C-alpha positions in Angstrom: -30.7 68.5 -26.1 -31.1 65.2 -24.4 -33.1 62.6 -26.2 -35.9 60.9 -24.6 -35.6 57.0 -24.3 -37.8 54.9 -26.3 -41.1 53.6 -24.9 -41.1 50.0 -24.2 -42.5 47.6 -26.7 -45.9 45.9 -26.5 -45.7 42.9 -24.2 -47.5 39.7 -23.5 -48.4 39.1 -19.7 -46.1 36.4 -19.9 -43.0 38.2 -21.4 -43.8 40.9 -18.6 -43.5 38.3 -15.9 -40.1 37.2 -17.7 -38.8 40.6 -17.3 -39.9 41.0 -13.7 -38.1 37.8 -12.6 -35.0 38.6 -14.8 -34.7 42.2 -13.2 -35.8 41.3 -9.5 -32.3 40.8 -8.4 -32.1 44.7 -8.8 -33.9 44.9 -5.4 -30.9 43.2 -3.6 -29.1 46.4 -3.4 -25.9 45.6 -5.2 -24.8 48.3 -7.9 -23.8 45.7 -10.5 -26.3 42.7 -9.9 -26.2 40.1 -12.6 -29.9 39.4 -13.8 -31.7 36.1 -13.1 -30.4 33.0 -14.7 -32.5 31.2 -17.2 -32.9 28.2 -14.7 -34.1 30.8 -11.7 -36.7 32.4 -14.2 -38.1 28.8 -15.2 -38.3 27.7 -11.2 -39.9 31.1 -10.4 -42.6 31.0 -13.1 -43.0 27.0 -13.0 -42.1 26.5 -16.4 -39.5 24.7 -18.7 -36.1 26.6 -19.2 -37.1 25.9 -23.3 -40.2 28.1 -22.7 -38.0 30.9 -20.9 -35.6 30.8 -23.9 -38.4 31.2 -26.1 -39.6 34.2 -24.5 -36.1 35.5 -24.0 -35.6 35.4 -27.9 -39.2 37.3 -28.4 -37.9 39.9 -25.8 -34.5 40.3 -27.4 -36.3 41.0 -30.7 -38.9 43.3 -29.3 -35.9 45.5 -27.5 -33.4 45.1 -30.5 -30.9 43.3 -28.6 -28.8 41.5 -31.3 -25.7 39.0 -31.0 -25.4 36.0 -28.8 -23.9 35.0 -25.1 -25.1 35.5 -21.8 -24.3 39.5 -21.6 -27.7 39.5 -23.8 -29.9 39.1 -20.3 -27.6 42.1 -18.6 -28.5 44.1 -21.8 -32.0 43.1 -21.7 -32.8 43.9 -18.1 -31.1 47.3 -18.2 -33.2 48.3 -21.3 -36.2 46.9 -19.8 -35.7 49.1 -16.9 -34.2 52.2 -19.1 -37.4 52.0 -21.0 -39.6 51.8 -18.3 -40.8 48.2 -19.3 -39.9 47.2 -15.7 -40.1 49.6 -12.8 -38.7 49.3 -9.2 -42.2 49.6 -7.9 -43.5 46.9 -10.0 -40.4 44.7 -8.7 -41.2 45.4 -5.3 -44.8 44.8 -5.9 -44.1 41.4 -7.5 -41.9 40.6 -4.6 -44.3 41.4 -1.9 -46.9 39.3 -3.8 -44.9 36.5 -4.2 -43.9 36.7 -0.1 -47.8 36.6 0.5 -48.2 33.4 -1.7 -45.3 31.8 0.3 -47.1 32.1 3.4 
């Protein structure tokens, strides 16, 4: 039998915002998309890179992603999408909201 994926962990509002920015590149349409960089996340949320790194550290723990390196961001983005912490609909909604604010 197929195994149901784990539900997403409890997230703070800011952790959810970090995940949305991290995963937003999926909307570009490319099959193998690199998630947003720490700098891109910091710029989008108007926070420091140190703050983003702290939120990412919490997210890695919550999603059970261990080890080092930049590939952790890819693993986190994939896991967030797989477990439903981030959905394509939520990404589109956040993107549309940002576009309205930019006008």
